[in-house]
N, C-alpha and C positions, 0 to 999 in steps of 0.2 A: 960173768956179765954177758948178757945176751945182746946180740946185734939188734938194733932197732931199724925198722923200715924207714927208707928215705921219706922225708916230708917235703912236699912241693909247695908248701904255703908261702914261704918267703920268696921263692922264685916266681910264683904267681904275682905276689905283691909288687915285685920289681917291674912288672908289666904295666903298672899304672901309667908309666911315662909314654906308653904306646897308644893310649886311649885319648883321642883328640876330642876336645869339647867344642861346642858351637859348630857342629859339622854341617848344618844347613845354612850357616851364615857366612858371608864374605868377610873374612877377618884380615886386618892389617898385620896382625901377629898371631900365629897359632898358639893355643893354650892346651897343654896336656893335663891329664887328671892328676899326675904326681904333683905338679906345681900348684894346681888348684887345692889339692888336699892339704898341702903344707900351709897355704894361706888361710884356709878354713881353720886349721888347728891353731895357728897363731892368734887369729881373731877370736876364736872361741875361748882360748885361754885368757885373753884380755877382757872379754865380756864378763867372764866369771870373776876375774880379779876386780873389775869395776863393781860388780855386785857385792863382793865381800867387803871391799874397802869403803864403798860409799853408801851401800843400800842394805847393810846389815844381814847379808846372806852368809851361808856356810857351804859354799859350793866347792867341789873338788876341781880346781882349775886344771890340774895335770890330767885328770880323767877326761875332762872336756877336750883337751888338746889331743889325747889319744883317740877319742871317738871321732874327732875331726879328721885325723889322719886316715882313718879307715871308713869314713862315712859313705864313700862311693865305691868301695872295694868290689861290690857286686858287679860293677860295670866292666871289670876285667873280663867277665863272662858275657854280660848282656850287651856291652857297648853303651855309649851315651845316647839316651833317647831325649831329644829336644823337649823342653818343658811344654810348649804349645801342643805337641803331639801327645805327650804323656798324660796331660790333663784335659784333653779335648772333650772327653765325655767319661761318665762313670764306669762304663764297661771297660774302656781301654785303661783307665787309671787302676781299677781293681785287678785287671789281668796283669798289668805291669808290676803291681805290688807283689802279686803271687810269684811271678817270674823272679823278681828281685830277691824275695825271701828264699826261694829255692836255690838261687845262685849263692847267697850267703851260706846256706847249709852246705853246699858243695865245697865252698872254700874252707869252711870249718872242718869238713871231713878230711881235708888234706893234712890236718895237724895230728901230731901224736896224741893219743888218748889222754895223757896226763896234762896236756896243755889246753885241751879244748874248753874246759870250764872257764879258764881265765879269759880267753878270747871271745867266748860266748857272751860274756859281760860287756865286751866292747861293741858287739854287733847288735845286742838286744838291750832295750831299756829296762832298768831295774824298777823297783817299787819305791814309793815315797814322793812327797811333794817336791823336795829339793832335787831329787833325781829327775823328775819330770821337767822341772824348770831348767835344769842343766841341758837336757836334750833340746828343749825349745831354743836355748841360746846357741847351741850348735847349729840348729836349723837357721837361726838368724845370721850366724856367721857365714853359712853357705850362701844366703841371699846377699849379704854384704859383699862377699867375694864376687858374686855375679854382677852386682851393680858396679863395682870397681872396674871389672872387665868391660862392661857396657860403656861406661863413661870414658874409659881409655880409648875404646874404638871410636866413639863419637868425636873425641879430641883429635883422632887421626883422620877425621873426615869421612868415616864410614857411617852414612845415614841408615844403613842396614840395622843398626842397633837402637834406633830411636824409640821404637815401640817397646822393645825389651827393657830398655832403661826406665821408661815411664812406668811400666807395669811393676817392675821390680822395686822401684822407689816407692810406689803407692803401697805395695805389700809391706815394705820396711816401715813406712810411716804408721801403718796399722800395728805392727809389732812394737814400735817405739812407744806407742800409746799405752801398751800393756807392760813393756819391759824397759825400765829407765836406763838399763845398761846399754841398750841399743840406741836410745836417744843420745846418751853420752857419747857413744862412738860416732854417731852421725854428726854431732855438733863439733866435737873436738878433734877427731882423727880423719874423718872422711874428706874434709876440704883440702888436705895436703896432697892427696893423690892427684897426679897430673901435673904437679909443680916440677920445675927443673931441679936437677941435683944442686945447682948453685943456690936456688931459692930454699931448698930443704936444709942446706948446710949453713 
């Protein structure tokens, strides 16, 4: 049995906790990329479950959760670029997507060769209608997590998040019009965020 070269992949993933989100905003409570990724994974799993149970879909909820866990992994290398900067114009957006794709390739290159194909499928969208829809739900989960953070900050008195909350909610309303799972989440699960523990229990 030959010795295999050390893989840095998981050690790099552990650094998600060092990447701070909302870096240009004054936050009442910092949020790191590890906790955001966990929340996105849980929401994405629930959105797919709603789709399967209520809307006749055949989505792989476990896969959606896995994609959610890794959806921002490239930011271990690039750092978190604020949304208003990232999408300020087409040139910046396209350049950032290229940098993001290169960062993902760099991360995949730290894996042993026999594992790369498995994780390639987590970083890259496959083919088919259901697969495309699943990725859209993960993106919706990402937006829902952002809205939850914005409203948490607003509830803590940080007016800094008012514009971000309004634009994120508007985008989610558009998504909900196309994806009933998102509408279900916003109607049934979103209102509980911000309640006290006594109220929740």
